[in-house]
ZAPATI-807966 format. One record per residue (C-alpha): residue in three letters; x, y, z; residue number from 0. Coordinates in steps of 0.001 Angstrom, whole numbers, plus 500000, padded with zeros to 6 digits. Layout:
<pt aa="ala" X="X" Y="Y" Z="Z" i="NUM"/>
...
REM end
This chain:
<pt aa="met" X="635815" Y="094709" Z="766583" i="0"/>
<pt aa="ala" X="639106" Y="094406" Z="764530" i="1"/>
<pt aa="asp" X="640623" Y="091303" Z="763944" i="2"/>
<pt aa="val" X="643866" Y="090757" Z="766036" i="3"/>
<pt aa="ser" X="646193" Y="088194" Z="764506" i="4"/>
<pt aa="asn" X="649060" Y="086364" Z="766484" i="5"/>
<pt aa="gly" X="651634" Y="088669" Z="764153" i="6"/>
<pt aa="leu" X="650531" Y="091450" Z="765575" i="7"/>
<pt aa="met" X="650163" Y="090709" Z="769372" i="8"/>
<pt aa="tyr" X="653481" Y="089799" Z="768840" i="9"/>
<pt aa="glu" X="654843" Y="092818" Z="768092" i="10"/>
<pt aa="val" X="653031" Y="094593" Z="770603" i="11"/>
<pt aa="leu" X="655004" Y="092148" Z="773167" i="12"/>
<pt aa="lys" X="658391" Y="092021" Z="771790" i="13"/>
<pt aa="gln" X="658089" Y="095686" Z="772603" i="14"/>
<pt aa="leu" X="657272" Y="095091" Z="776417" i="15"/>
<pt aa="pro" X="660953" Y="094209" Z="777852" i="16"/>
<pt aa="ser" X="662271" Y="097404" Z="775967" i="17"/>
<pt aa="asp" X="659231" Y="099253" Z="777861" i="18"/>
<pt aa="met" X="660137" Y="097979" Z="780926" i="19"/>
<pt aa="val" X="663712" Y="098644" Z="781074" i="20"/>
<pt aa="gly" X="662826" Y="101898" Z="780503" i="21"/>
<pt aa="ala" X="660312" Y="102313" Z="783023" i="22"/>
<pt aa="lys" X="662845" Y="100507" Z="785960" i="23"/>
<pt aa="asp" X="665383" Y="103073" Z="784606" i="24"/>
<pt aa="ala" X="663373" Y="105796" Z="785308" i="25"/>
<pt aa="leu" X="662102" Y="104585" Z="788676" i="26"/>
<pt aa="arg" X="665994" Y="103954" Z="789552" i="27"/>
<pt aa="glu" X="666546" Y="107494" Z="788827" i="28"/>
<pt aa="asn" X="663726" Y="108700" Z="790409" i="29"/>
<pt aa="thr" X="664587" Y="106870" Z="793457" i="30"/>
<pt aa="ala" X="668112" Y="108313" Z="793314" i="31"/>
<pt aa="ala" X="666474" Y="111865" Z="793659" i="32"/>
<pt aa="leu" X="664268" Y="110852" Z="796198" i="33"/>
<pt aa="asn" X="667500" Y="109473" Z="798290" i="34"/>
<pt aa="ala" X="669112" Y="112961" Z="797617" i="35"/>
<pt aa="leu" X="666256" Y="115113" Z="798831" i="36"/>
<pt aa="arg" X="666258" Y="112879" Z="801507" i="37"/>
<pt aa="thr" X="669535" Y="113644" Z="802310" i="38"/>
<pt aa="his" X="669459" Y="117145" Z="802210" i="39"/>
<pt aa="met" X="666482" Y="117475" Z="804048" i="40"/>
<pt aa="ile" X="667909" Y="115436" Z="806839" i="41"/>
<pt aa="ala" X="671489" Y="117672" Z="806723" i="42"/>
<pt aa="arg" X="668752" Y="121207" Z="807204" i="43"/>
<pt aa="ala" X="667165" Y="119390" Z="809827" i="44"/>
<pt aa="gln" X="670511" Y="118738" Z="811764" i="45"/>
<pt aa="asp" X="671209" Y="122470" Z="811112" i="46"/>
<pt aa="ile" X="668350" Y="124063" Z="812325" i="47"/>
<pt aa="his" X="668866" Y="122200" Z="815772" i="48"/>
<pt aa="asn" X="672099" Y="123300" Z="815756" i="49"/>
<pt aa="ile" X="671454" Y="126569" Z="815569" i="50"/>
<pt aa="tyr" X="668140" Y="126136" Z="817777" i="51"/>
<pt aa="ala" X="671351" Y="124652" Z="820447" i="52"/>
<pt aa="ile" X="673220" Y="127331" Z="819820" i="53"/>
<pt aa="leu" X="670775" Y="130387" Z="820667" i="54"/>
<pt aa="gly" X="669527" Y="127784" Z="823722" i="55"/>
<pt aa="arg" X="673308" Y="128425" Z="825057" i="56"/>
<pt aa="asn" X="673647" Y="132329" Z="823849" i="57"/>
<pt aa="asp" X="670443" Y="132769" Z="826261" i="58"/>
<pt aa="ser" X="671169" Y="131099" Z="829066" i="59"/>
<pt aa="arg" X="674738" Y="133192" Z="828668" i="60"/>
<pt aa="leu" X="672647" Y="136520" Z="828387" i="61"/>
<pt aa="glu" X="670791" Y="135697" Z="831642" i="62"/>
<pt aa="arg" X="673417" Y="134775" Z="833794" i="63"/>
<pt aa="leu" X="675436" Y="138347" Z="832205" i="64"/>
<pt aa="glu" X="672150" Y="140041" Z="833627" i="65"/>
<pt aa="arg" X="672055" Y="138471" Z="836682" i="66"/>
<pt aa="his" X="675388" Y="138737" Z="837438" i="67"/>
<pt aa="leu" X="675462" Y="142768" Z="836378" i="68"/>
<pt aa="asp" X="672053" Y="142799" Z="838170" i="69"/>
<pt aa="ile" X="670205" Y="144051" Z="835401" i="70"/>
<pt aa="val" X="667165" Y="141388" Z="835336" i="71"/>
<pt aa="glu" X="664055" Y="143391" Z="834460" i="72"/>
<pt aa="val" X="661182" Y="142584" Z="837063" i="73"/>
<pt aa="ala" X="657981" Y="141381" Z="835283" i="74"/>
REM end
């Protein structure tokens, strides 16, 4: 096994704080990106919910019109 001196260990350990800062920055960026995606997904889900609500209202109106005009098909 190779001899490892205290100086070499010290140099490696000295780099750890800057590496940790880089890792924390990357994690922060990933967290921000995930939050943005979550916001977009929630907005899209709300849009889909609104579309279904509008379609339901239109369907109800169409059924009332069909009954009023007496053009309801018998199944």
